[in-house]
C-alpha positions in Angstrom: 0.0 0.0 0.0 2.8 2.4 0.7 4.1 1.9 -2.9 0.6 2.6 -4.3 0.3 5.8 -2.2 3.4 7.1 -4.0 1.8 6.5 -7.4 -0.1 9.7 -8.3 -2.2 8.0 -11.0 -3.5 5.5 -8.4 -4.0 8.3 -5.8 -6.1 10.3 -8.3 -8.1 7.1 -9.3 -8.9 6.4 -5.6 -10.0 10.0 -5.1 -12.3 9.9 -8.2 -13.6 6.5 -7.1 -14.4 7.6 -3.6 -16.7 10.3 -5.0 -18.9 7.6 -6.6 -19.0 5.1 -3.7 -21.8 5.1 -1.2 -20.6 2.1 0.7 -18.2 -0.8 0.4 -17.7 -4.1 2.1 -14.9 -6.7 1.7 -14.9 -10.3 2.6 -12.2 -13.0 2.4 -14.0 -16.2 1.5 -13.0 -19.8 1.7 -14.5 -22.6 -0.4 -16.5 -25.3 1.2 -14.7 -28.6 0.6 -17.9 -30.5 -0.3 -18.7 -28.2 -3.3 -17.3 -28.6 -6.7 -14.6 -26.0 -7.6 -16.0 -23.3 -9.9 -15.1 -24.1 -13.5 -15.6 -22.1 -16.7 -19.0 -22.6 -18.2 -20.4 -22.1 -21.6 -23.4 -19.9 -21.8 -25.5 -18.1 -22.0 -26.3 -18.5 -18.3 -27.6 -16.3 -15.5 -26.2 -16.8 -12.0 -27.9 -16.6 -8.7 -25.8 -15.6 -5.7 -27.6 -16.7 -2.5 -26.1 -15.2 0.7 -27.0 -16.3 4.2 -26.1 -14.6 7.5 -26.0 -17.5 9.9 -26.5 -17.4 13.7 -23.1 -17.3 15.4 -21.8 -20.7 16.2 -23.8 -22.5 13.6 -21.2 -22.8 10.7 -20.2 -26.4 11.3 -23.8 -27.5 11.6 -24.7 -25.6 8.4 -21.8 -27.2 6.6 -22.7 -30.7 7.7 -26.3 -30.3 6.4 -25.2 -28.7 3.1 -22.6 -31.3 2.5 -25.6 -33.6 2.0 -28.0 -31.0 0.5 -25.7 -30.0 -2.4 -26.0 -33.5 -3.8 -29.7 -32.9 -4.4 -28.8 -30.0 -6.6 -26.1 -31.5 -8.9 -28.4 -33.1 -11.5 -28.3 -30.1 -13.9 -24.8 -28.9 -13.0 -26.2 -25.8 -11.5 -24.1 -25.8 -8.4 -21.1 -23.5 -9.1 -19.6 -22.9 -5.7 -20.1 -22.6 -2.0 -18.1 -20.2 0.2 -18.0 -19.0 3.8 -16.5 -15.8 5.2 -13.1 -15.9 7.0 -12.6 -12.1 7.3 -15.2 -9.4 7.1 -18.8 -10.1 8.2 -18.5 -13.5 9.9 -20.9 -16.4 9.7 -21.7 -15.4 6.1 -22.3 -18.2 3.5 -22.6 -17.7 -0.2 -23.9 -20.2 -2.8 -23.4 -19.6 -6.5 -25.8 -21.3 -8.9 -25.9 -21.3 -12.8 -29.1 -21.5 -14.8 -30.0 -21.1 -18.4 -32.8 -18.6 -17.6 -35.2 -17.7 -14.8 -37.7 -20.4 -15.9 -35.0 -23.1 -15.6 -34.1 -21.7 -12.2 -37.7 -22.0 -11.0 -38.1 -25.5 -12.5 -34.9 -26.8 -10.9 -35.7 -25.3 -7.5 -39.2 -26.8 -7.6 -37.9 -30.2 -8.6 -35.7 -30.3 -5.5 -38.8 -30.5 -3.3 -39.8 -33.8 -5.0 -36.5 -35.5 -3.9 -36.7 -37.6 -0.8 -34.7 -35.9 2.0 -34.6 -32.3 0.6 -37.4 -31.1 2.8 -35.7 -32.5 5.9 -32.4 -30.6 5.2 -34.3 -27.4 4.6 -36.2 -27.9 7.8 -33.0 -28.2 9.8 -31.0 -25.4 8.1 -33.7 -22.6 8.0 -33.5 -22.1 11.8 -29.7 -21.5 11.5 -30.3 -18.4 9.2 -30.6 -14.9 10.5 -31.0 -13.2 7.1 -30.8 -14.3 3.5 -30.5 -12.6 0.1 -30.7 -13.6 -3.5 -29.1 -11.7 -6.4 -29.5 -12.6 -10.1 -26.3 -11.8 -12.1 -25.5 -11.7 -15.8 -21.8 -12.4 -16.6 -19.7 -9.9 -18.5 -18.3 -11.1 -21.8 -14.9 -11.4 -20.2 -16.1 -13.7 -17.4 -15.1 -17.4 -17.6 -18.5 -18.2 -16.2 -20.8 -17.7 -19.2 
């Protein structure tokens, strides 16, 4: 950082950027060992980033349930990655899912409820959640996840 502070172009960039920012958060995430590693995908796809704020002390319990739950969602290769926070807001979990479109997303999510055992895993994980959020994202042309 000290080297960057000496670079006037970088200093000017940061000053201009700060005039456009309302807020900013950073997290250092680690990958759950039971998820597949994210790999480049051909598209077009949309991506859903589901974020969960867990109750403190529940990360191991969440991970144990999701190690089984993610198997229910592998049929269509929609599971891209699962991550948890190490630095930043703690007890945060992020799941990234790929779908061809919103209709495919709805169909796949509804089909999970017809698989024996899915409802039990949802039943036990929902009480561990304090807050949840879903974002639909469209990849840039430069993204390896199309």
